[in-house]
C-alpha positions in Angstrom: -28.1 -23.6 -8.7 -30.3 -21.3 -6.7 -27.4 -20.5 -4.4 -25.2 -19.5 -7.5 -28.0 -17.1 -8.7 -28.2 -15.5 -5.3 -24.4 -15.2 -5.1 -24.3 -13.7 -8.6 -26.9 -11.2 -7.6 -25.0 -10.1 -4.5 -21.8 -9.7 -6.5 -23.7 -7.7 -9.2 -25.1 -5.3 -6.5 -21.6 -4.9 -5.0 -20.2 -4.3 -8.5 -22.9 -1.7 -9.4 -22.7 0.2 -6.1 -18.9 0.3 -6.2 -18.6 -1.4 -2.9 -16.3 -4.3 -2.4 -16.9 -7.4 -0.4 -14.0 -8.2 1.8 -12.4 -11.6 1.4 -12.7 -11.3 -2.4 -10.2 -10.0 -4.8 -10.1 -7.2 -7.4 -7.8 -6.9 -10.4 -6.5 -3.7 -11.9 -3.4 -1.6 -12.7 -1.4 0.4 -10.2 -1.7 4.0 -11.3 -0.1 5.7 -8.2 2.2 4.9 -5.4 1.5 7.2 -2.4 4.2 6.0 -0.1 5.9 2.7 0.8 2.8 0.9 1.8 -0.1 2.5 -0.1 -1.0 2.3 -3.8 -3.9 3.3 -6.0 -5.3 0.6 -8.2 -7.5 1.4 -11.1 -10.1 -1.3 -11.9 -12.5 -1.3 -14.8 -15.0 0.6 -12.6 -13.1 2.7 -10.1 -9.9 3.8 -8.4 -9.2 2.1 -5.1 -6.6 3.2 -2.6 -5.0 0.1 -1.0 -3.0 -0.1 2.2 -0.6 -3.1 2.0 -1.4 -5.4 4.9 1.5 -6.9 6.8 4.1 -4.4 5.9 4.6 -1.0 7.6 7.0 1.2 5.5 8.8 4.3 6.9 6.8 7.5 6.7 7.9 9.8 3.9 9.5 12.1 6.4 11.5 9.3 8.0 14.9 8.0 6.8 14.2 5.5 4.0 10.7 6.7 3.5 11.4 8.0 0.0 13.5 4.9 -0.8 10.7 2.7 0.3 8.2 4.5 -1.9 10.6 4.4 -4.9 11.2 0.6 -4.4 7.5 0.0 -4.2 7.0 2.1 -7.4 9.6 0.0 -9.3 7.8 -3.1 -8.2 4.2 -2.1 -9.1 3.8 1.1 -11.0 1.8 0.7 -14.2 1.6 -3.1 -13.6 -1.3 -5.4 -13.4 -2.1 -6.6 -9.9 -4.6 -8.7 -8.0 -5.6 -7.4 -4.6 -7.0 -9.8 -2.0 -9.2 -7.5 0.1 -9.2 -7.7 3.9 -11.4 -5.9 6.4 -9.2 -4.4 9.1 -10.6 -1.7 11.4 -7.2 0.1 11.7 -6.9 0.7 8.0 -8.0 4.1 6.7 -8.3 2.9 3.1 -9.1 -0.5 1.6 -6.7 -3.0 3.0 -5.3 -5.9 1.2 -2.5 -8.1 0.0 -1.3 -7.0 -3.4 0.0 -9.6 -5.9 1.9 -9.0 -9.1 0.4 -11.1 -11.9 3.4 -11.2 -14.2 3.4 -14.9 -14.8 3.0 -16.1 -11.3 1.5 -14.5 -8.2 4.1 -12.7 -6.1 3.1 -10.8 -2.9 4.2 -7.2 -3.0 3.6 -6.9 0.7 6.0 -9.8 1.4 8.6 -8.3 -1.0 8.7 -5.0 0.8 9.5 -6.7 4.1 11.9 -9.2 2.5 13.9 -6.5 0.8 14.2 -4.4 3.9 11.9 -1.5 2.9 9.2 -2.2 5.5 8.7 -3.6 9.0 6.6 -6.7 9.3 3.2 -6.1 11.0 2.2 -9.7 10.4 3.5 -12.7 12.2 4.0 -14.6 8.9 6.5 -12.0 7.7 8.6 -11.7 10.9 11.2 -14.2 9.6 11.6 -12.1 6.5 12.2 -8.9 8.6 14.7 -10.8 10.7 16.6 -12.0 7.6 16.6 -8.4 6.1 17.9 -7.0 9.4 20.7 -9.6 9.5 21.7 -8.9 5.9 21.4 -5.1 6.5 19.1 -4.7 3.5 17.3 -1.4 2.8 16.4 0.5 5.9 18.3 -2.0 8.1 21.6 -0.4 7.1 20.7 2.2 9.8 22.0 1.5 13.3 18.7 1.8 15.1 15.8 2.8 12.8 12.7 4.2 14.3 9.6 2.1 13.4 6.8 4.0 11.6 4.5 3.1 14.5 6.8 4.9 17.0 7.3 7.8 14.5 3.5 8.3 14.3 3.2 8.2 18.1 5.7 10.9 18.5 4.3 13.0 15.6 0.6 12.8 16.5 -0.4 9.6 14.8 -1.3 10.9 11.4 0.1 9.3 8.3 1.2 12.1 5.9 1.4 11.1 2.3 3.3 12.8 -0.5 1.6 16.1 -1.6 0.3 16.8 1.9 1.5 19.4 4.2 0.6 20.3 7.8 1.1 18.5 11.0 -0.7 15.6 12.6 -3.7 16.6 14.5 -4.4 19.6 12.2 -7.9 21.0 11.7 -8.9 18.2 9.3 -10.1 16.3 12.3 -7.6 13.5 11.6 -9.0 12.9 8.1 -6.5 12.2 5.4 -6.3 14.5 2.4 -5.8 12.8 -0.9 -2.7 13.9 -2.7 -3.3 15.6 -6.0 -1.2 13.7 -8.5 1.8 13.5 -6.2 2.3 9.8 -6.5 5.2 7.9 -8.0 5.7 8.6 -11.7 8.9 7.2 -13.3 11.2 9.5 -15.3 10.3 7.9 -18.6 6.6 8.5 -18.0 7.2 12.1 -16.9 9.0 12.7 -20.2 6.1 11.3 -22.1 3.7 13.6 -20.3 5.6 16.7 -21.1 
């Protein structure tokens, strides 16, 4: 019982400070899709930018970058999700596996790879990437697509999101600017906003 009180206290402190403990999950609604592997989730207390672990979508400037973002938007925009948070040093945002909670948990990260809109950066998704390649799904209709990792190497290593300009290695010191409202918004929602 004492252990439960301590754990509750720790969770309360994390909740109040806005910090998240990795290895736990958060729930919220996707309010923005920045690119094919990054979403913004609004919880009851804050907005969290989440990088999808295990899938590496084409950069927006690459072939199929826009299509990947659009597909992700159709999957998650304005939908309730659960995010299993993970601590990875190479992530610039909060990293996690995003699950749709529409009746049963379905991994969005997995769907992006399975449908051919992202490369697998996780061993457990490699068979899905192979299947998508064989079926020529999504970006795999291209003869020899350049991976996002290779693209970032040849373009300075910076991930440029929608609404950003400039080149990699600019005077921002490698820091990412947050896009100002440049995320995915479906046509119907745009009409409602006008």
